[in-house]
C-alpha positions in Angstrom: -60.7 -25.5 61.0 -63.4 -22.9 60.5 -66.5 -23.6 58.4 -66.7 -21.6 55.3 -70.1 -20.1 56.4 -68.6 -18.9 59.7 -65.6 -17.3 57.9 -68.1 -15.4 55.6 -70.0 -14.1 58.6 -66.8 -12.8 60.2 -65.4 -11.1 57.0 -67.1 -7.6 57.4 -65.8 -7.2 61.1 -62.4 -8.6 60.2 -61.7 -6.2 57.4 -62.4 -3.2 59.5 -59.3 -4.1 61.5 -56.1 -2.1 60.5 -53.4 -4.1 59.3 -50.0 -2.7 60.4 -49.9 -4.5 63.8 -47.5 -7.5 63.8 -48.8 -11.1 63.6 -49.7 -13.3 66.5 -48.0 -16.5 67.2 -48.8 -19.1 64.3 -50.6 -21.5 66.4 -53.1 -18.8 67.5 -53.7 -17.3 63.9 -56.9 -18.1 62.0 -56.8 -18.0 58.2 -59.0 -15.3 56.7 -59.6 -15.4 53.0 -58.9 -11.9 51.6 -59.8 -10.2 48.5 -58.4 -6.9 47.1 -59.0 -4.1 44.5 -56.5 -1.5 43.2 -57.3 2.0 44.7 -54.6 3.6 42.7 -51.5 2.7 40.6 -49.0 5.1 39.2 -45.7 5.0 37.2 -42.8 6.9 38.8 -39.9 7.7 36.4 -38.1 9.7 33.8 -36.5 8.9 30.4 -34.0 6.4 31.8 -34.7 3.6 34.1 -36.2 3.4 37.6 -36.9 0.7 40.2 -38.3 0.9 43.8 -37.4 -1.4 46.6 -38.4 0.4 49.7 -41.9 1.7 50.9 -43.1 3.2 54.2 -46.7 4.5 54.5 -47.5 7.4 56.7 -50.5 8.0 59.0 -51.8 10.8 56.8 -52.2 8.3 53.9 -49.1 9.5 52.0 -46.3 7.1 51.2 -42.5 7.3 51.0 -40.6 5.2 48.5 -36.9 4.6 47.8 -35.1 3.2 44.8 -32.6 3.8 41.9 -32.9 6.1 38.8 -30.8 6.7 35.9 -33.0 9.5 34.6 -31.5 13.0 34.7 -35.0 14.3 34.1 -36.7 12.5 37.1 -39.0 15.2 38.4 -37.6 16.5 41.8 -39.2 19.0 44.0 -38.0 22.5 44.8 -35.6 22.7 47.7 -34.8 18.9 47.6 -31.5 17.7 49.3 -30.2 17.0 45.8 -31.9 18.5 42.8 -29.7 17.2 40.0 -28.7 13.7 38.9 -25.2 13.0 39.9 -24.3 9.8 38.3 -22.7 8.6 35.0 -25.0 9.1 32.0 -27.5 6.4 31.3 -26.1 3.7 28.9 -22.5 4.1 30.1 -21.2 0.6 30.1 -23.0 -2.2 32.0 -25.9 -0.9 33.9 -25.1 -3.1 36.9 -21.7 -1.2 37.2 -22.2 2.2 35.7 -24.7 5.0 36.3 -27.5 5.5 38.8 -28.4 7.6 41.7 -30.6 6.7 44.7 -33.9 8.5 44.8 -36.6 9.1 47.4 -40.2 10.2 46.6 -43.3 10.8 48.8 -46.7 10.6 47.2 -50.0 12.1 48.6 -52.7 9.9 49.8 -54.5 9.8 46.4 -51.4 8.9 44.4 -52.0 12.0 42.3 -49.2 14.2 43.5 -45.5 14.1 44.2 -45.2 15.9 47.6 -41.4 15.6 47.9 -38.7 14.0 45.7 -34.9 14.1 45.7 -31.9 12.4 44.0 -29.2 11.1 46.3 -25.8 10.2 44.8 -22.3 11.1 43.6 -20.6 11.3 40.0 -20.5 7.5 39.5 -23.0 5.0 40.7 -25.4 4.4 43.5 -27.4 1.2 43.6 -30.9 0.8 44.8 -32.0 2.0 48.2 -31.4 -1.3 49.8 -32.9 -0.3 53.2 -35.0 2.6 54.5 -36.4 3.4 57.9 -37.6 6.2 60.0 -36.3 7.4 63.2 -38.5 8.5 66.1 -38.5 12.0 64.6 -39.6 10.8 61.2 -36.1 11.4 59.7 -35.3 9.0 56.7 -32.4 6.6 57.1 -31.1 5.0 54.0 -28.3 2.6 52.9 -26.9 1.6 49.6 -23.9 0.5 47.7 -21.8 3.1 45.9 -18.9 3.5 43.4 -18.8 7.3 43.8 -15.9 8.7 45.7 -17.5 12.2 46.2 -20.7 11.5 48.2 -21.5 14.4 50.6 -20.2 12.8 53.8 -20.7 15.1 56.9 -18.2 16.2 59.5 -17.6 13.7 62.3 -19.1 10.7 60.5 -17.6 7.3 60.8 -16.0 6.9 57.4 -15.7 10.4 55.7 -13.6 9.1 52.8 -14.3 6.5 50.1 -12.5 3.3 50.7 -10.5 3.5 47.5 -11.6 0.0 46.4 -13.8 -0.5 43.4 -17.0 -0.1 45.6 -18.2 0.9 49.1 -21.4 1.2 50.9 -23.0 4.3 52.6 -25.6 5.2 55.2 -27.3 8.6 55.3 -30.1 10.3 57.2 -32.4 13.1 55.7 -35.2 15.2 57.1 -38.8 14.0 56.6 -39.3 16.7 53.9 -36.3 15.3 51.9 -34.9 18.8 52.0 -31.8 18.4 54.2 -29.1 15.9 54.7 -28.5 15.4 58.5 -25.6 13.0 58.1 -23.9 10.7 55.6 -21.1 8.2 55.9 -19.2 5.7 53.9 -19.2 2.1 55.6 -15.7 0.9 54.8 -15.4 -1.7 52.1 -18.7 -3.1 52.2 -21.4 -3.8 49.7 -24.9 -3.4 51.6 -27.5 -5.5 49.9 -30.6 -6.2 51.9 -32.3 -3.8 54.2 -31.4 -1.9 57.3 -32.8 -2.0 60.9 -33.0 0.5 63.7 -33.1 -0.3 67.3 -35.0 1.4 70.1 -32.1 3.9 70.5 -31.9 4.6 66.7 -28.6 2.7 66.1 -28.4 1.6 62.6 -27.8 -2.0 61.6 -26.5 -2.5 58.0 -25.8 -5.9 56.4 -24.2 -7.0 53.2 -20.9 -8.6 52.1 -17.4 -7.9 51.2 -14.4 -9.4 49.5 -12.2 -6.4 50.1 -9.3 -6.5 52.6 -10.2 -3.0 53.8 -13.2 -4.1 55.9 -12.4 -4.0 59.5 -14.1 -6.1 62.1 -14.2 -4.8 65.7 -12.3 -6.6 68.6 -14.5 -9.4 69.9 -16.5 -9.8 66.7 -17.7 -13.3 65.7 -15.5 -13.5 62.7 -12.5 -11.2 62.2 -10.6 -12.7 59.2 -11.8 -12.4 55.7 -12.0 -15.6 53.7 -13.2 -15.3 50.1 -16.2 -13.2 50.2 -18.0 -13.1 53.6 -21.1 -11.6 54.9 -21.0 -8.4 57.0 -23.0 -7.0 59.9 -22.4 -3.4 61.1 -23.9 -1.5 64.0 -23.6 2.3 63.6 -24.5 4.9 66.1 -27.7 6.9 65.6 -25.8 10.0 64.5 -23.5 8.0 62.0 -20.4 9.1 63.9 -19.1 5.6 64.9 -19.2 2.0 64.4 -20.4 0.3 67.5 -19.4 -3.3 66.4 -18.7 -4.8 63.1 -18.2 -8.4 62.1 -17.8 -10.9 59.2 -20.1 -13.9 58.9 -19.4 -17.1 56.8 -17.0 -19.8 55.7 -14.2 -20.0 53.2 -15.8 -19.5 49.8 -18.7 -16.9 49.5 -21.4 -15.5 51.7 -23.7 -12.7 51.7 -26.4 -11.2 54.0 -29.7 -10.0 52.5 -31.6 -8.6 55.5 -31.6 -8.0 59.3 -34.0 -7.7 62.3 -33.3 -6.7 65.9 -35.3 -7.9 68.9 -36.0 -6.1 72.1 -32.8 -7.4 73.6 -30.7 -6.1 70.5 -30.0 -9.6 69.3 -29.6 -9.6 65.5 -31.3 -11.8 63.0 -29.9 -12.1 59.5 -30.6 -14.3 56.4 -28.6 -14.6 53.3 -27.1 -17.2 51.0 -23.8 -19.2 51.1 -21.6 -21.2 48.9 -19.3 -22.2 51.7 -19.6 -25.8 52.8 -18.0 -24.7 56.1 -20.5 -21.9 56.8 -20.9 -22.0 60.7 -24.1 -23.7 62.0 -25.1 -24.5 65.6 -26.0 -27.7 67.4 -29.7 -28.6 67.0 -30.1 -26.6 63.8 -32.6 -28.2 61.2 -29.8 -28.2 58.6 -26.2 -28.3 59.5 -24.8 -29.8 56.2 -24.4 -27.6 53.1 -27.0 -29.0 50.6 -25.7 -28.1 47.2 -24.4 -25.3 45.2 -25.7 -22.3 47.2 -27.9 -22.6 50.3 -29.9 -20.1 52.1 -29.3 -19.6 55.8 -30.7 -17.9 59.0 -28.8 -16.7 61.9 -29.2 -15.0 65.1 -26.1 -13.1 66.6 -25.6 -11.9 70.1 -26.2 -8.3 70.9 -22.5 -7.5 70.8 -22.0 -9.4 67.4 -19.6 -11.6 69.2 -21.3 -15.1 68.9 -23.9 -17.0 67.2 -27.1 -17.9 69.2 -28.2 -20.2 66.4 -27.5 -20.7 62.7 -29.0 -23.0 60.2 -28.7 -23.7 56.5 -31.7 -24.1 54.3 -31.4 -25.7 50.8 -31.2 -28.7 48.7 -28.8 -30.0 46.1 -29.3 -27.1 43.7 -29.3 -23.3 44.2 -31.1 -21.5 46.9 -30.9 -17.8 47.4 -32.5 -15.7 50.1 -34.4 -12.5 48.9 -34.8 -9.0 50.4 -35.4 -9.1 54.1 -36.8 -11.5 56.7 -39.7 -11.1 59.2 -39.2 -11.4 63.0 -42.4 -12.4 64.6 -43.4 -11.3 68.2 -43.0 -14.9 69.3 -39.3 -14.9 68.0 -39.9 -17.0 65.0 -38.5 -15.9 61.8 -39.9 -16.0 58.2 -37.7 -16.0 55.1 -38.3 -16.1 51.4 -36.3 -16.5 48.3 -35.9 -18.8 45.4 -35.0 -22.6 45.1 -33.9 -24.7 42.2 -33.6 -27.9 44.2 -36.0 -30.9 43.7 -35.0 -31.9 47.3 -35.6 -28.4 49.0 -36.7 -29.1 52.6 -40.6 -28.7 52.7 -42.7 -29.7 55.6 -45.6 -32.1 55.8 -48.9 -30.3 54.9 -47.1 -27.5 53.2 -49.0 -25.9 50.2 -46.4 -27.1 47.6 -43.9 -29.8 48.3 -42.5 -30.4 44.7 -40.4 -28.2 42.4 -42.7 -27.3 39.5 -40.6 -25.2 37.2 -36.9 -24.3 36.5 -37.0 -22.6 39.9 -39.9 -21.8 42.4 -40.2 -19.4 45.2 -40.0 -20.6 48.9 -41.4 -19.4 52.2 -40.0 -20.9 55.4 -40.9 -20.3 59.1 -38.2 -21.0 61.7 -39.0 -21.8 65.4 -38.0 -19.2 67.9 -35.0 -21.3 69.2 -33.8 -22.0 65.7 -34.2 -25.7 65.9 -37.3 -26.5 63.9 -39.0 -25.6 60.6 -42.4 -24.6 61.6 -43.4 -24.7 58.0 -41.7 -24.6 54.8 -43.2 -24.5 51.3 -42.5 -23.9 47.6 -44.7 -21.5 45.6 -44.6 -21.6 41.8 -45.7 -22.8 38.4 -44.0 -24.4 35.4 -41.8 -21.2 34.8 -39.7 -19.3 37.3 -40.5 -17.6 40.5 -38.8 -15.7 43.3 -40.4 -14.0 46.3 -39.3 -11.3 48.8 -40.6 -9.4 51.8 -42.6 -11.9 53.9 -45.1 -9.7 55.9 -47.8 -11.0 58.1 -51.0 -9.4 58.8 -52.8 -9.3 62.3 -54.4 -12.8 61.5 -51.0 -14.3 60.8 -51.5 -14.7 57.0 -48.2 -14.3 55.3 -48.0 -11.8 52.4 -45.1 -12.2 49.8 -44.3 -10.4 46.7 -42.1 -11.1 43.7 -42.1 -12.2 40.2 -43.3 -15.2 38.0 -42.9 -16.2 34.5 -45.4 -19.1 34.8 -48.6 -18.8 32.8 -50.0 -21.4 35.2 -49.0 -19.7 38.4 -51.6 -20.7 41.1 -53.7 -17.5 41.1 -57.1 -17.7 43.0 -60.4 -17.2 41.4 -60.9 -13.8 42.9 -57.5 -12.4 41.7 -57.6 -8.9 40.4 -55.5 -10.0 37.4 -56.1 -13.6 36.6 -54.0 -14.0 33.4 -50.3 -13.6 32.7 -49.5 -10.3 31.2 -46.5 -11.2 29.1 -43.0 -10.1 28.8 -40.2 -12.0 30.7 -42.2 -11.9 34.0 -45.2 -10.5 35.8 -45.3 -9.3 39.4 -46.8 -11.8 41.9 -48.7 -11.1 45.0 -49.6 -14.0 47.3 -51.3 -14.6 50.7 -50.5 -17.7 52.6 -52.3 -19.2 55.5 -50.5 -18.9 58.8 -49.3 -22.5 58.6 -48.2 -22.3 55.0 -50.7 -25.0 54.0 -52.9 -22.9 51.8 -52.8 -20.0 49.3 -55.6 -17.8 50.4 -55.1 -15.2 47.5 -52.8 -15.0 44.7 -52.7 -12.7 41.6 -50.5 -11.5 38.8 -49.7 -7.8 38.4 -48.2 -6.5 35.2 -48.6 -5.8 31.5 -47.0 -6.9 28.3 -43.4 -6.0 29.4 -41.4 -7.2 32.3 -42.8 -6.4 35.8 -41.6 -7.1 39.4 -43.0 -6.3 42.8 -40.1 -5.7 45.2 -41.7 -4.7 48.4 -45.0 -4.6 50.4 -46.1 -2.6 53.3 -49.4 -2.1 55.2 -50.8 1.4 55.8 -52.4 2.3 59.1 -55.8 2.5 57.4 -55.7 -1.0 56.2 -54.3 -0.1 52.8 -51.6 -2.3 51.2 -48.8 -0.7 49.2 -46.8 -2.6 46.5 -43.7 -1.1 44.8 -41.4 -2.3 42.1 -40.4 -1.9 38.4 -42.1 -2.3 35.1 -41.3 -2.1 31.4 -45.0 -2.4 30.5 -46.6 0.5 28.6 -49.9 -1.0 29.5 -49.2 -1.5 33.3 -52.6 -1.1 35.0 -52.3 2.5 36.1 -55.3 4.4 37.3 -56.8 7.6 36.1 -55.8 10.8 37.8 -52.6 9.2 39.3 -49.3 11.1 39.3 -47.9 9.6 36.1 -50.0 7.9 33.7 -47.4 6.9 31.0 -44.3 4.9 30.8 -41.4 7.4 30.4 -38.5 5.3 30.0 -37.1 1.8 29.2 -38.6 1.1 32.7 -40.2 2.9 35.4 -40.9 2.4 39.1 -44.5 1.9 40.1 -46.5 2.4 43.3 -49.8 0.5 43.8 -52.2 1.0 46.6 -54.6 -2.0 47.4 -57.7 -2.1 49.5 -59.3 -5.2 51.1 -62.8 -5.9 49.7 -65.5 -6.8 52.2 
């Protein structure tokens, strides 16, 4: 363990390092106490409701974000791929079933100007941009769930027609300037839910779930027969023209995937949650027996989707749910986040928090490269409710997580840029854990008097940190000169750029 005096002497040099590089192995990482300030914060939205889920910074300081909108007056830019809102009118029926388009926005480096913005959707509903990535040419690949039978699919795509069921998924690729659609395909009776991944050749990996008999697994797939609702994994060609392979994953009741990562050998790592007591696990897994009502899980699939390399459950007697995406480290270990309501959630010795403090707490767990051991597992929360998403290590191995808290006693640190709970039904939460999960190095609220949620985090090439999400707070801490200074609808999206403080 380093002396505090030595850490302080190292800080100026450490913060000159750029943040986007992946973390080293946990055993080699050194905890560095961070501090942050808000460089800019802006609303993004129209008169309806918006939320952002995806964020990708660019080398020029601009940032690309993706989400869902129900605002016909969302400001899009001339020449955009889709200039008009396509979905059902806001307020039509239940918001989880009716209305909404996907949307993409690129902000300039100062957060003061919209460089490009487009809608993307059909005549009924598209959910959030549940995954977004850039190919080698900078083209933008997105996936989402849809109830629209009239998406602009392109000639030669894998699934040109809507499945005919109550919902489907889609994948699409747009040019970097968001002005032209390169390809778009339905996915065939699936509901994408948590992220996408591209491999070195640009093939697209999509995960989610289905309860629809129209889903077709490919020959040799890990699981080919649907039971209840199963998780799904699909590999599409880089041009969207074909399914390379497609498989179900799960047991006999209910399973869903919430994120995917692919290693250099094209093995696929997924996380999700299951209600199936017969969910398939592998010998040597840390947890082979279903713990309670819903358990999280982590699984590694072979490059052809035909077998499990490892699979483990993660949960106690209550409910666990994995949340958006997982992190695959260079050493092959995997970090997952989510929410737990189990007093017996499996934590590890020395973890920051081993006891459930509220109705539910967030969790962060790191699984060994061979899938046989919990390297660390900790809860994070106060007396209210928490959940966390997007585990993202920095170059020192510190693990950044984002999410939401309703706890007035959330364990913020003395140097937090917002030390007190803002109000409403929840504030955004931004937390930095030490590489071994034993310490909270930094924690802060982010929000105003309404409801706030941080959904994603990304490191910029210049050391900046970007947070995106949604807010219903008219007093969200936006900065002067930002692109949008006022809340426009019932809720708006937000983009925040942080800078480490030396």
